[in-house]
C-alpha positions in Angstrom: -28.9 3.2 2.1 -29.7 1.3 5.6 -25.6 1.9 5.9 -26.1 5.9 5.5 -28.8 5.4 8.0 -27.0 3.7 10.7 -24.4 6.5 10.1 -26.6 9.2 10.9 -27.9 7.8 14.2 -24.4 6.6 15.3 -23.6 10.2 14.7 -25.6 11.8 17.2 -24.4 9.4 20.0 -20.8 10.3 20.3 -20.3 13.3 23.6 -18.3 16.1 23.7 -16.1 14.8 26.3 -15.1 11.3 24.3 -14.6 14.0 21.2 -11.9 15.8 22.8 -10.7 12.6 24.4 -10.2 11.1 21.3 -8.8 14.4 19.4 -6.3 14.5 21.8 -5.1 10.8 21.3 -5.0 11.2 17.6 -2.8 14.5 17.9 -0.6 12.1 20.4 -0.3 9.1 17.8 0.0 11.9 14.7 3.0 13.8 16.9 5.4 14.1 13.9 8.7 12.1 14.8 12.3 13.1 14.5 13.0 11.7 10.9 16.6 10.3 9.8 18.8 12.8 8.7 19.0 13.1 4.7 15.5 12.1 4.0 13.3 15.3 4.6 12.6 17.4 1.6 15.2 15.1 -0.4 12.9 15.1 -3.2 11.4 18.9 -3.0 9.0 20.1 -6.2 9.6 16.6 -7.7 6.7 14.5 -9.6 5.4 11.5 -7.6 4.3 8.2 -9.0 3.0 5.7 -6.6 2.5 2.2 -8.5 0.0 -0.2 -7.2 1.1 -3.5 -8.2 -2.0 -6.3 -8.3 -0.8 -9.6 -6.5 2.9 -8.3 -6.2 4.7 -10.3 -3.2 8.0 -10.4 -2.2 9.2 -13.7 -2.4 9.3 -13.6 -6.0 11.5 -10.6 -6.2 14.9 -12.0 -6.9 13.5 -15.3 -7.8 15.0 -17.4 -10.4 12.9 -20.5 -11.3 15.4 -23.0 -14.3 17.9 -19.9 -14.1 15.3 -17.2 -15.4 14.6 -14.3 -13.4 11.0 -13.9 -12.6 11.4 -10.2 -12.1 15.1 -9.0 -14.0 13.1 -5.4 -13.8 11.9 -4.9 -10.9 15.2 -6.5 -9.6 17.3 -4.2 -11.4 15.1 -1.4 -10.4 15.7 -2.3 -6.5 19.4 -2.0 -6.8 19.0 1.6 -8.3 16.5 2.6 -5.9 17.0 4.5 -2.6 15.0 2.5 -0.5 13.6 -0.9 -0.7 12.2 -3.7 2.1 9.6 -5.4 2.5 6.2 -4.9 4.3 3.6 -6.7 5.9 0.5 -7.2 4.1 -2.3 -5.3 6.1 -5.4 -5.3 4.2 -8.9 -6.7 5.4 -11.3 -8.1 2.8 -11.3 -4.8 0.7 -7.8 -6.5 -0.8 -6.8 -3.5 -3.4 -8.9 -1.0 -2.1 -7.8 -1.3 1.4 -4.0 -1.0 0.1 -5.5 2.4 -1.4 -6.5 3.4 1.5 -3.6 2.7 3.4 -1.4 4.4 1.4 -3.4 7.7 0.2 -5.3 7.9 3.4 -2.8 6.6 6.3 -5.9 4.7 7.7 -6.9 1.2 8.9 -9.5 -1.1 6.7 -12.9 -0.6 8.4 -13.5 -3.2 11.0 -16.5 -5.0 8.7 -17.5 -4.5 5.6 -14.9 -2.3 3.1 -14.0 1.0 3.6 -14.0 2.3 0.1 -17.8 1.2 0.1 -19.0 2.2 3.6 -17.4 5.4 4.1 -16.8 7.2 0.8 -19.1 10.3 2.1 -16.6 10.7 4.4 -14.4 13.9 5.1 -10.8 13.0 4.3 -7.4 15.2 4.5 -5.8 12.4 2.5 -2.2 12.7 1.0 -3.7 13.6 -2.6 -5.5 16.6 -1.0 -2.3 17.3 0.9 0.1 17.3 -2.3 -3.2 19.7 -4.1 -2.9 22.1 -1.2 0.8 22.9 -2.3 0.6 23.1 -6.2 0.4 19.5 -7.4 -1.9 18.6 -10.0 -3.2 14.8 -9.0 -4.9 11.8 -11.3 -5.3 8.2 -10.8 -5.1 5.9 -13.9 -6.3 2.2 -13.9 -7.8 -0.2 -16.5 -10.8 -1.3 -14.6 -13.9 0.4 -14.3 -14.9 3.4 -12.5 -17.3 1.5 -10.3 -15.6 -1.4 -9.0 -15.0 -1.2 -5.4 -16.5 2.1 -5.4 -13.2 4.2 -6.7 -15.7 6.4 -8.7 -17.4 7.9 -5.2 -14.2 7.3 -3.1 -11.0 8.9 -5.5 -12.5 12.1 -5.2 -13.0 12.1 -1.1 -9.5 11.2 -1.3 -8.5 14.5 -3.2 -8.2 12.6 -6.1 -10.0 14.6 -9.0 -9.2 13.5 -11.7 -9.8 9.4 -12.5 -8.9 7.9 -15.9 -10.7 3.8 -15.4 -11.5 2.2 -18.6 -14.1 4.4 -19.7 -11.2 7.1 -20.3 -9.0 5.2 -22.0 -8.5 3.5 -25.1 -9.4 -0.3 -25.1 -7.0 -1.4 -27.4 -5.9 -4.5 -25.4 -7.9 -6.3 -22.4 -7.0 -9.2 -20.5 -9.0 -10.6 -17.5 -10.7 -8.4 -15.2 -9.7 -5.5 -17.5 -7.1 -3.3 -20.2 -3.9 -4.9 -19.7 -0.7 -3.7 -18.0 1.1 -2.9 -21.4 -2.0 -0.6 -22.5 -2.4 1.2 -19.3 1.3 1.7 -19.3 1.7 2.9 -23.2 -1.3 5.5 -21.4 0.0 6.5 -18.7 3.8 7.9 -20.5 1.3 10.1 -22.9 -0.8 11.3 -20.2 2.0 11.6 -17.9 3.8 13.9 -20.5 1.1 16.2 -21.3 0.2 16.7 -17.2 0.9 19.8 -15.4 3.8 20.1 -13.2 4.4 18.7 -10.4 2.5 15.9 -10.5 1.2 12.7 -8.4 0.1 9.9 -10.2 -1.3 7.3 -8.4 -1.5 4.1 -11.1 -2.8 0.9 -9.9 -2.4 -2.6 -12.1 -4.6 -5.4 -13.1 -3.0 -8.1 -15.4 -1.4 -9.7 -12.4 -4.8 -10.6 -10.6 -5.4 -13.9 -8.9 -6.6 -16.4 -10.5 -3.5 -15.3 -12.9 -4.2 -17.8 -15.9 -6.3 -15.3 -18.1 -6.6 -16.4 -21.6 -3.8 -15.3 -23.5 -1.5 -14.0 -20.7 0.8 -17.0 -20.1 1.7 -16.8 -23.9 2.3 -12.7 -23.9 4.6 -13.7 -20.9 6.5 -16.0 -22.0 7.7 -17.4 -18.6 8.2 -21.1 -18.6 6.6 -22.1 -15.3 7.5 -26.3 -15.6 6.0 -28.8 -13.6 4.4 -26.0 -11.5 2.3 -24.9 -15.0 -1.2 -24.7 -14.2 -1.1 -24.6 -10.2 -1.8 -21.0 -8.8 2.0 -20.5 -7.6 3.0 -21.4 -11.2 0.5 -19.1 -13.2 1.5 -16.7 -10.7 5.5 -16.3 -11.7 4.1 -16.1 -15.5 1.6 -13.1 -14.6 4.1 -11.3 -12.7 7.1 -11.9 -15.7 4.5 -10.3 -17.6 4.0 -7.4 -15.3 7.6 -7.0 -15.2 8.2 -6.5 -19.0 5.3 -4.1 -19.0 7.1 -2.3 -16.1 10.6 -2.4 -17.6 9.3 -0.4 -20.8 7.5 1.9 -18.8 10.5 2.6 -17.1 12.4 3.1 -20.4 9.5 5.0 -21.2 9.6 7.7 -18.6 13.3 7.7 -19.6 12.8 8.7 -23.1 10.4 11.3 -22.2 12.8 13.2 -20.0 10.6 12.7 -16.7 12.3 9.7 -15.0 15.1 12.1 -13.7 12.5 14.8 -12.2 10.1 11.7 -10.7 10.3 10.0 -7.1 8.8 6.4 -8.2 7.4 4.5 -5.5 6.5 0.5 -6.0 4.9 -1.2 -3.8 2.6 -4.7 -3.9 -1.2 -4.6 -2.9 -1.6 -7.8 -0.8 -1.1 -11.5 -0.6 -1.3 -13.4 -4.2 -1.1 -17.1 -3.1 -4.3 -18.4 -1.0 -3.8 -20.3 2.2 -4.9 -23.3 1.1 -2.3 -23.3 -1.7 0.4 -22.8 0.7 2.4 -26.3 0.5 2.7 -25.9 -3.6 4.2 -22.3 -2.8 6.6 -24.0 -0.6 7.6 -27.1 -2.7 8.3 -24.0 -5.9 10.6 -22.1 -2.6 11.9 -25.2 -1.2 10.6 -24.2 2.2 7.9 -24.9 4.8 4.7 -22.6 5.2 3.4 -24.4 7.4 2.7 -22.3 10.5 0.7 -18.8 10.9 4.4 -17.2 11.6 5.9 -18.7 8.2 2.5 -17.5 6.9 3.4 -13.8 7.9 6.8 -13.7 6.8 5.5 -14.6 3.4 3.0 -12.5 3.0 5.5 -9.5 2.8 5.0 -7.3 0.0 8.0 -5.2 -1.3 8.1 -1.8 -1.3 10.4 0.1 -3.3 11.4 4.5 -3.7 13.8 5.5 -6.1 14.7 9.3 -5.8 16.6 10.3 -8.9 20.3 11.1 -7.7 19.7 10.2 -4.4 21.6 6.6 -3.5 20.5 5.5 -0.1 17.7 7.0 2.5 18.4 6.0 6.1 15.9 4.1 7.9 15.6 2.8 11.5 16.2 -1.2 10.5 14.7 -2.3 14.1 11.3 -0.7 12.4 8.7 -3.1 11.3 6.6 -1.7 8.7 3.4 -1.9 6.4 2.1 0.0 4.0 -0.1 2.7 6.8 3.5 4.1 7.3 3.8 5.2 3.5 2.2 8.2 3.1 3.7 10.4 6.1 6.9 9.1 4.2 6.3 10.2 1.0 4.9 13.4 2.0 8.5 14.5 4.0 10.4 13.5 1.2 8.4 16.0 -1.3 8.8 18.6 1.9 5.4 18.3 3.7 3.9 17.2 6.8 1.2 14.7 6.6 -0.7 14.4 9.9 -4.5 12.8 9.2 -2.8 9.1 9.1 -2.1 6.5 11.7 1.1 5.3 10.7 4.7 6.3 11.4 6.8 8.0 8.9 9.2 4.6 7.5 12.3 7.2 8.3 11.4 8.0 11.7 14.1 7.4 14.2 14.1 5.0 16.4 10.4 4.4 17.4 10.2 1.0 18.7 6.4 1.2 19.9 5.1 1.9 16.7 3.6 -1.4 15.5 2.9 -3.3 12.3 -0.9 -3.6 13.4 -3.4 -6.0 11.5 -7.2 -5.7 11.2 -7.9 -8.6 13.7 -5.8 -7.1 16.4 -2.4 -8.7 16.0 0.4 -7.0 15.6 4.1 -7.5 15.1 6.6 -5.4 17.0 10.3 -5.4 15.6 10.4 -9.0 15.6 7.7 -10.3 17.9 4.5 -11.3 16.4 1.4 -11.1 19.4 -2.0 -12.5 18.6 -4.6 -10.9 21.7 -7.1 -13.3 20.1 -5.1 -16.3 21.1 -3.4 -14.8 24.1 0.1 -15.7 22.5 3.2 -14.2 21.6 6.1 -15.8 19.3 9.6 -14.8 17.7 9.1 -14.3 13.6 12.9 -15.2 13.4 12.9 -18.2 15.3 9.4 -19.2 16.1 10.5 -19.6 19.7 7.1 -18.8 22.3 7.4 -15.6 24.0 5.6 -14.5 27.6 2.2 -12.9 26.2 2.4 -11.1 29.2 5.2 -9.1 28.8 3.4 -7.4 25.8 0.8 -6.4 28.0 0.7 -2.4 27.9 1.6 -2.6 24.0 -1.6 -4.8 23.7 -3.6 -2.5 25.1 -2.2 0.6 23.2 -3.2 -1.4 19.7 -6.4 -2.0 21.1 -6.9 1.3 21.2 -5.3 2.5 17.7 -8.1 0.1 15.7 -10.9 1.3 18.3 -9.8 5.3 17.4 -9.5 4.4 13.5 -13.0 2.9 13.8 -14.1 6.4 15.3 -12.7 8.3 12.9 -14.6 6.5 9.7 -17.9 5.9 11.9 -18.1 8.8 12.7 -16.7 11.2 10.2 -13.9 13.1 12.9 -11.3 13.9 10.5 -12.5 17.0 10.0 -12.7 17.7 14.1 -9.3 16.7 14.4 -7.5 18.7 12.0 -9.2 21.8 12.8 -7.0 24.5 14.0 -3.7 22.4 13.3 -3.3 24.4 9.5 -4.3 20.8 8.0 -7.7 21.5 7.5 -9.0 22.7 3.9 
């Protein structure tokens, strides 16, 4: 294809000096930080389940509508969890596939197009590969067809050697775009019970996909969204309530099969649910204004919940703004390994204030400042107060360099070269 050809033409144009310079920049960025005490290796030997929940946003968690909790099971799980926070949505046009890429590879979405379709031919040293090297069995479970977002090709590139898609699952209940969360969770329980331990299972849900009003879903959910019924935000509450019910059943199943006590469970939302054009309706539902870019950024957060059996609270530097790109190195370190092939700082790093959350368009958040180089503006996320854009000159330059490095890695398939001699390559 033209992409492959273009890639080949591009690859010949990187000088050895340039490659050496990029490698140095990469090793500087991926230096292992000092971690908060009590986090490193605290889940050694445990199984890992990472669950990507379709369109799960933070604002819906803990929300009550007409006195009824939208997410009672997630709320209870969060209370039990060792770590729970809201992180900024860093996906690009690849939506769910970008979130998977951030979480498994620790790399930013592609500058144009979608990493999952453009760069499936690259060699990664992703989290699944690292875990396989350490004796984990690795599987992905998703009730969609393997060709969607090119997962059938991308998963093996990321080190997921066992992909159980719609084709391999029993098609006993479909809602909307694929198999229902209920049947995917039921079948996941049977698969995990038989899986060689320790395992890493990456489970991707689908039923709560936009536009949230698939036939039969409202009835199965049984959630009354009152005056908001038939609106996108109203249907969303109903769809998420359905997911929450199935999630609660899944946790019960893990407990009854004796898997829960030996498994780290990480749950996160992949990206925004409500489109920007419908923010006035969402604002009405939540009783708050979402008219500025800053308010939209804040409402666009997604949850990230980590539960380690027997571990009450994991220490985290509260000043750190986080995105999904911070997850792979954190998951690895909890299990006792070092993940060095991604560009995100570990969630449990000790104060590393210069580690911003970077968005694909070049804007970023550092502590509580939101900086938009395209508009030469900076604003305090909490108060909305305008800040001096010039004060962030150094940081802005660094952010641009990180994104440029990410793009070179993808365009020129540089990870094997960067990791050579670090003991991290295959």
